FIMINU-803427 format. One record per residue (C-alpha): residue number from 1; residue in three letters; x, y, z. Coordinates in steps of 0.5 Angstrom, whole numbers, always signed. Layout:
! residues N
   num   residuo       u       v       w
   NUM       Ala       X       Y       Z
...
//
This chain:
! residues 420
   num   residuo       u       v       w
     1       Met      +0      +0      +0
     2       Asn      +2      +7      -1
     3       Glu      +3     +10      +6
     4       Leu      +5     +17      +4
     5       Asn      +1     +21      -1
     6       Tyr      +0     +28      -3
     7       Lys      -8     +31      -3
     8       Asn      -9     +38      -5
     9       Lys      -1     +39      -5
    10       Lys      -1     +37      +3
    11       Leu      +3     +30      +5
    12       His      -2     +25      +8
    13       Phe      +1     +19     +12
    14       Ser      -4     +13     +13
    15       Lys     -10     +18     +11
    16       Ile      -8     +23     +16
    17       Asp      -6     +30     +14
    18       Ile      +1     +32     +17
    19       Glu      +0     +39     +17
    20       Ser      -6     +39     +21
    21       Leu      -3     +35     +26
    22       Ala      +3     +39     +27
    23       Lys      -2     +45     +29
    24       Lys      -4     +41     +35
    25       His      +2     +37     +37
    26       Lys      +9     +40     +38
    27       Thr     +15     +38     +33
    28       Pro     +19     +33     +33
    29       Phe     +14     +27     +33
    30       Phe     +14     +20     +31
    31       Leu      +7     +18     +28
    32       Tyr      +6     +11     +27
    33       Ser      +0      +7     +23
    34       Glu      -4      +1     +26
    35       Glu      -6      -1     +19
    36       Ile      +1      -1     +16
    37       Leu      +4      -5     +22
    38       Ser      -2     -10     +22
    39       Asn      -2     -11     +14
    40       Asn      +6     -12     +15
    41       Tyr      +5     -17     +20
    42       Leu      +0     -21     +17
    43       Gln      +3     -21     +10
    44       Phe      +9     -24     +14
    45       Ala      +5     -29     +17
    46       Val      +1     -31     +11
    47       Gly      +7     -32      +7
    48       Ala     +10     -37     +12
    49       Glu      +3     -41     +12
    50       Ser      +3     -41      +4
    51       Ala     +10     -43      +3
    52       Gly      +8     -49      +8
    53       Leu     +12     -48     +13
    54       Ile     +11     -52     +19
    55       Asp      +7     -49     +25
    56       Pro     +10     -42     +24
    57       Leu     +12     -38     +30
    58       Ile     +13     -30     +29
    59       Cys     +17     -27     +35
    60       Phe     +17     -19     +34
    61       Ala     +24     -17     +35
    62       Met     +23     -12     +41
    63       Lys     +29      -8     +40
    64       Ser     +26      -5     +34
    65       Asn     +21      -2     +37
    66       Pro     +18      -4     +44
    67       Asn     +13      +1     +45
    68       Lys      +7      -2     +49
    69       Asp      +1      +0     +44
    70       Leu      +5      -3     +38
    71       Val      +7      -9     +41
    72       Lys      +0     -10     +44
    73       Ile      -3      -9     +37
    74       Leu      +2     -15     +34
    75       Ala      +0     -19     +40
    76       Lys      -7     -19     +38
    77       Leu      -5     -21     +32
    78       Gly      -2     -27     +35
    79       Ser      +6     -25     +35
    80       Gly     +11     -27     +40
    81       Ala     +17     -24     +42
    82       Asp     +24     -24     +41
    83       Ile     +27     -20     +47
    84       Val     +35     -19     +49
    85       Ser     +34     -16     +56
    86       Gly     +29     -17     +62
    87       Gly     +26     -10     +61
    88       Glu     +24     -13     +54
    89       Leu     +21     -19     +57
    90       Lys     +17     -15     +62
    91       Arg     +14     -11     +56
    92       Ala     +13     -17     +52
    93       Leu      +9     -20     +58
    94       Glu      +5     -13     +59
    95       Ala      +3     -13     +52
    96       Gly      +0     -19     +53
    97       Ile      +5     -24     +49
    98       Pro      +5     -31     +53
    99       Pro     +12     -33     +55
   100       Glu     +11     -39     +51
   101       Lys     +12     -35     +45
   102       Ile     +18     -31     +47
   103       Val     +25     -33     +45
   104       Phe     +30     -30     +50
   105       Ser     +36     -28     +46
   106       Gly     +43     -24     +47
   107       Val     +50     -25     +49
   108       Gly     +49     -22     +56
   109       Lys     +44     -25     +60
   110       Thr     +45     -24     +67
   111       Glu     +43     -29     +73
   112       Glu     +38     -24     +75
   113       Glu     +34     -24     +69
   114       Ile     +35     -32     +68
   115       Val     +32     -32     +75
   116       Tyr     +26     -28     +73
   117       Ala     +25     -32     +67
   118       Leu     +25     -38     +70
   119       Lys     +20     -36     +76
   120       Leu     +15     -34     +71
   121       Lys      +8     -38     +71
   122       Gly      +9     -42     +64
   123       His     +16     -43     +61
   124       Leu     +19     -39     +55
   125       Asn     +19     -42     +49
   126       Ser     +27     -42     +50
   127       Phe     +33     -38     +52
   128       Asn     +37     -38     +46
   129       Val     +44     -39     +48
   130       Glu     +50     -36     +46
   131       Ser     +56     -38     +50
   132       Leu     +58     -45     +54
   133       Glu     +59     -40     +60
   134       Glu     +52     -38     +59
   135       Leu     +49     -45     +58
   136       Glu     +52     -47     +65
   137       Leu     +49     -41     +68
   138       Ile     +42     -43     +66
   139       Asn     +43     -50     +68
   140       Ala     +46     -48     +75
   141       Thr     +40     -43     +76
   142       Ala     +35     -48     +74
   143       Lys     +38     -53     +79
   144       Lys     +38     -48     +85
   145       Leu     +30     -46     +83
   146       Lys     +29     -54     +82
   147       Lys     +26     -52     +75
   148       Ser     +28     -54     +68
   149       Ala     +30     -49     +63
   150       Arg     +28     -50     +55
   151       Val     +34     -48     +51
   152       Cys     +36     -47     +44
   153       Phe     +43     -46     +41
   154       Arg     +44     -40     +37
   155       Leu     +49     -42     +32
   156       Asn     +55     -38     +29
   157       Pro     +55     -40     +22
   158       Val     +61     -36     +20
   159       Val     +58     -33     +14
   160       Lys     +59     -26     +12
   161       Pro     +52     -22      +9
   162       Lys     +52     -16      +5
   163       Thr     +50     -11     +10
   164       His     +53      -5     +15
   165       Lys     +59      -8     +19
   166       Phe     +56      -6     +25
   167       Ile     +49     -10     +24
   168       Ser     +53     -16     +21
   169       Thr     +52     -22     +27
   170       Gly     +54     -28     +23
   171       Asn     +62     -29     +23
   172       Lys     +67     -32     +28
   173       Thr     +69     -25     +29
   174       His     +63     -23     +32
   175       Lys     +60     -24     +39
   176       Phe     +54     -27     +37
   177       Gly     +52     -35     +37
   178       Leu     +56     -41     +38
   179       Leu     +61     -45     +33
   180       Glu     +59     -52     +31
   181       Gln     +65     -55     +35
   182       Asp     +63     -51     +41
   183       Ile     +56     -54     +41
   184       Leu     +58     -61     +39
   185       Gln     +63     -61     +45
   186       Ser     +58     -59     +50
   187       Met     +53     -65     +49
   188       Gly     +53     -70     +54
   189       Gln     +56     -66     +59
   190       Asn     +52     -66     +66
   191       Lys     +54     -59     +68
   192       Tyr     +50     -56     +62
   193       Trp     +45     -61     +62
   194       Ser     +42     -63     +69
   195       His     +37     -58     +69
   196       Thr     +36     -56     +62
   197       Arg     +33     -59     +55
   198       Leu     +35     -57     +48
   199       Val     +29     -56     +44
   200       Gly     +31     -52     +38
   201       Met     +37     -49     +34
   202       Ser     +37     -42     +31
   203       Val     +41     -37     +27
   204       His     +41     -30     +26
   205       Ile     +47     -27     +21
   206       Gly     +45     -19     +21
   207       Ser     +40     -14     +20
   208       Gln     +38     -10     +14
   209       Leu     +39     -16      +9
   210       Leu     +37     -15      +2
   211       Asp     +41     -21      -1
   212       Leu     +39     -28      +1
   213       Asn     +45     -32      -1
   214       Ala     +48     -31      +6
   215       Thr     +42     -33      +9
   216       Lys     +41     -39      +5
   217       Arg     +48     -41      +7
   218       Ala     +47     -40     +14
   219       Leu     +40     -44     +14
   220       Val     +44     -50     +10
   221       Arg     +49     -50     +16
   222       Leu     +43     -49     +21
   223       Cys     +41     -56     +18
   224       Glu     +47     -59     +18
   225       Val     +49     -58     +25
   226       Ala     +42     -59     +28
   227       Leu     +42     -66     +25
   228       Lys     +49     -68     +28
   229       Ile     +47     -66     +35
   230       Gln     +41     -72     +34
   231       Ala     +37     -68     +39
   232       Pro     +29     -68     +39
   233       Leu     +28     -61     +37
   234       Glu     +22     -58     +37
   235       Phe     +24     -52     +33
   236       Leu     +29     -49     +28
   237       Asp     +29     -41     +29
   238       Val     +31     -38     +22
   239       Gly     +32     -31     +26
   240       Gly     +30     -24     +23
   241       Gly     +34     -19     +19
   242       Leu     +30     -18     +13
   243       Gly     +31     -11     +10
   244       Val     +27      -6      +7
   245       Asp     +28      -1      +1
   246       Tyr     +30      +5      +5
   247       His     +33      +8      -1
   248       Pro     +30      +8      -8
   249       Asp     +35      +4     -11
   250       Glu     +34      -2      -6
   251       Thr     +27      -3      -9
   252       His     +29      -8     -14
   253       Lys     +34     -11      -9
   254       Leu     +28     -12      -4
   255       Pro     +27     -19      -2
   256       Arg     +19     -21      -3
   257       Ile     +16     -25      +3
   258       Asp     +14     -31      -2
   259       Asn     +21     -32      -4
   260       Tyr     +24     -31      +2
   261       Met     +19     -36      +5
   262       Gln     +20     -41      -1
   263       Ile     +28     -41      +0
   264       Ile     +27     -43      +8
   265       Ala     +22     -48      +6
   266       Met     +26     -51      +0
   267       Thr     +33     -51      +4
   268       Phe     +29     -54     +10
   269       Glu     +26     -60      +6
   270       Lys     +33     -61      +2
   271       His     +38     -61      +8
   272       Phe     +34     -63     +14
   273       Tyr     +27     -66     +13
   274       Ser     +29     -71      +8
   275       Lys     +34     -73     +13
   276       Ser     +30     -74     +19
   277       Lys     +24     -76     +22
   278       Leu     +23     -70     +26
   279       Arg     +19     -64     +24
   280       Pro     +20     -58     +28
   281       Arg     +16     -52     +27
   282       Val     +19     -46     +24
   283       Val     +21     -39     +29
   284       Phe     +22     -32     +26
   285       Glu     +25     -26     +29
   286       Pro     +23     -20     +24
   287       Gly     +23     -13     +27
   288       Arg     +25      -8     +22
   289       Arg     +21     -11     +16
   290       Ile     +14     -11     +20
   291       Val     +15      -4     +23
   292       Ala     +20      +0     +19
   293       Lys     +15      +3     +14
   294       Ala      +9      +4     +19
   295       Gly     +13     +10     +22
   296       Ile     +15     +17     +20
   297       Phe     +19     +22     +24
   298       Val     +16     +29     +23
   299       Met     +20     +35     +24
   300       Lys     +20     +43     +23
   301       Val     +25     +48     +20
   302       Leu     +28     +52     +25
   303       Arg     +32     +56     +20
   304       Asn     +37     +56     +14
   305       Lys     +44     +57     +14
   306       Ile     +48     +59      +7
   307       Ser     +56     +58      +8
   308       Glu     +58     +59      +1
   309       Asn     +56     +54      -4
   310       Asn     +53     +50      +2
   311       Thr     +46     +51      +4
   312       Phe     +44     +48     +11
   313       Val     +37     +47     +13
   314       Ile     +37     +46     +20
   315       Val     +31     +42     +23
   316       Asp     +28     +41     +30
   317       Gly     +29     +34     +30
   318       Gly     +36     +31     +32
   319       Met     +41     +25     +32
   320       Asn     +38     +24     +39
   321       Asp     +31     +23     +37
   322       Phe     +33     +18     +31
   323       Met     +40     +16     +30
   324       Arg     +41     +11     +24
   325       Pro     +44     +16     +19
   326       Ser     +49     +19     +24
   327       Leu     +51     +12     +27
   328       Tyr     +51      +8     +20
   329       Gly     +51     +13     +15
   330       Ala     +44     +10     +13
   331       Tyr     +39     +13      +8
   332       His     +32     +16     +10
   333       Ala     +28     +20      +5
   334       Leu     +26     +27      +7
   335       Ile     +20     +29      +4
   336       Pro     +17     +36      +5
   337       Val     +10     +36      +7
   338       Lys      +8     +42      +2
   339       Glu      +8     +39      -5
   340       Ala     +13     +43      -9
   341       Lys     +18     +43     -14
   342       Ala     +25     +40     -12
   343       Glu     +30     +46     -14
   344       Lys     +35     +47      -9
   345       Glu     +41     +42      -6
   346       Cys     +42     +42      +1
   347       His     +44     +39      +8
   348       Val     +39     +37     +13
   349       Val     +42     +38     +20
   350       Gly     +39     +38     +27
   351       Pro     +41     +42     +33
   352       Ile     +46     +37     +36
   353       Cys     +53     +39     +38
   354       Glu     +56     +34     +33
   355       Thr     +58     +34     +26
   356       Ser     +54     +27     +25
   357       Asp     +48     +30     +27
   358       Cys     +45     +30     +19
   359       Phe     +39     +27     +16
   360       Gly     +41     +28      +9
   361       Ser     +47     +31      +5
   362       Asn     +46     +34      -2
   363       Arg     +39     +33      -2
   364       Met     +35     +36      -7
   365       Leu     +29     +39      -4
   366       Pro     +24     +45      -5
   367       Ala     +26     +52      -2
   368       Leu     +24     +51      +5
   369       Lys     +23     +57     +10
   370       Thr     +22     +57     +18
   371       Gly     +16     +53     +20
   372       Asp     +16     +49     +14
   373       Leu     +15     +41     +15
   374       Leu     +19     +36     +13
   375       Ile     +18     +28     +15
   376       Leu     +24     +23     +15
   377       Lys     +21     +17     +12
   378       Asp     +21      +9     +15
   379       Thr     +23     +11     +22
   380       Gly     +18      +6     +25
   381       Ala     +24      +1     +27
   382       Tyr     +30      +3     +31
   383       Gly     +28     +10     +32
   384       Tyr     +25     +12     +39
   385       Ser     +28      +5     +41
   386       Met     +35      +8     +40
   387       Gly     +34     +15     +42
   388       Ser     +37     +19     +48
   389       Asn     +37     +25     +52
   390       Tyr     +44     +27     +49
   391       Asn     +45     +35     +50
   392       Leu     +39     +34     +55
   393       Arg     +34     +34     +50
   394       Gly     +27     +31     +52
   395       Arg     +25     +25     +48
   396       Pro     +20     +26     +43
   397       Leu     +12     +25     +42
   398       Glu     +10     +19     +39
   399       Leu      +3     +18     +36
   400       Leu      -1     +13     +33
   401       Val      -6     +13     +28
   402       Glu     -11      +7     +30
   403       Lys     -16      +4     +25
   404       Lys     -21      +9     +23
   405       Gln     -16     +14     +23
   406       Lys     -17     +15     +31
   407       Leu     -11     +19     +34
   408       Lys      -8     +16     +40
   409       Val      -2     +19     +44
   410       Ile      +2     +13     +46
   411       Asn      +8     +17     +49
   412       Lys      +8     +24     +51
   413       Ala     +14     +28     +50
   414       Gln     +19     +29     +55
   415       Asp     +20     +36     +58
   416       Tyr     +26     +38     +63
   417       Ser     +23     +35     +69
   418       Asp     +23     +28     +66
   419       Leu     +30     +28     +65
   420       Thr     +35     +26     +71
//
């Protein structure tokens, strides 16, 4: 669906007039669409079922956007959660996701977090184990509590996907996952298994994946190691990371959901199901693909600055609000709220005291003046969740366009009294 379009030369998002909205709510703010979020989730779920994948469980990656109202929407649609902290675990539970639909990933689980998870009514789908010391701690903690912990090995498949080096996670130089030899070494050792049960194998090689060749290689490795350990696995977890087309040039590269699901189905059939009597379910951990395009960031122009042949458009949003461009050099489209011909090359920058506080360099935009509105596109993922109070700036407002175009405040803007 076309989530952004002009009507009478005014930009609308999910049928909401952004200019009118900005007259009622102080900029900058995030604006999300329940309709787009729901459609993205359902497209993913239908794709998995259409490919014939066994009993698919979609665990939304909470790190991409843990806003409780958004997670509640996904929970009602049947989503589980991929979490990497005790805080994300509590948020998933508060949003109505049952423990048995939650996978606990992350390399730094603390004993306190493990105890909390083990004491829940009902069990987690799994602790996705990323080191042998972690497995030993989970086993020892479960023993103290007289519990049995469900665990899953996260395999490091030693593949290099085509993505930014900061969000690549599948090589042996990365902190994530266990190498095959470490997994095989642990089998049968009592210090790991007296109070744990191996129920799954997982793999996750990175984020913003547009080329699925490395994904396929990682899935083959997952199948190979899963067969070698000869355990009665309940599931195979294919991770997440499926990308979106932030840049227009990425649209032709964007993996279609049905193609992605067919790759998984064919790889599992050839490399696992044809060689085993087991029929484990398939678990997914998508985040960005579900929520990125369900959000935009609305900013106001503060002023222009001309420095010889450089034109700087200074806006009221900053890298503390949305840091992907400054952290990764990531591209996000900048779109004026009033439709006009692009005639000027400029740099769109924020007020933060860092040169990296730049949302886009050398962008062709209409002539903009104080008070004009700009939106940063596709900011539903890794926006508010990665934000900060740098420069003692309050975190921005978050708004949700509910179905039937009702508007809801889902996070108030912070003022100075909220800061510590």
